[in-house]
C-alpha positions, 0 to 999 in steps of 0.5 A, a space after each residue: 506479522 501481517 504481510 500487506 506488502 506481499 499481498 500488494 506485490 502479488 496483486 501488482 504483479 498480475 495487474 502490471 502484466 495486464 496493463 503492459 499488454 493493454 498499454 496503460 493503466 492505473 493502480 491505487 494501493 492502500 496503506 495507512 498513516 501508520 506507514 508514515 508515522 510509527 505508533 508504539 501500539 502497532 509494532 508490526 503493522 507500521 513496517 508492513 504499511 511502510 513497505 507498501 508505501 515503498 513498494 508503490 513508490 518504486 513500482 511507480 517509478 519503474 512503470 511510469 514510462 510504460 503508461 502505468 500510474 501507481 499511487 498509494 492512499 494512506 488514510 489516518 485512523 477513523 473512529 469506529 467500534 473496533 477502534 474503541 476496542 483497540 484503544 482500551 
């Protein structure tokens, strides 16, 4: 399983520590529309990206009063050469 959630957590651990020292900051995490709407062709990718969304929401609530803004972007699929390979 891809561990996007662990990598996001690890990054935020260090980013938040620095932002607490400086008094504010902003973090933008990347998820995917697959984290919101499940697709049967990505059974492990979907829960991993859903975890990134949940982690971002929880951290945003926890650190808002410290002046740290934490958001997540969840773009939909973009047609590329590799997406053509995945759909065939």
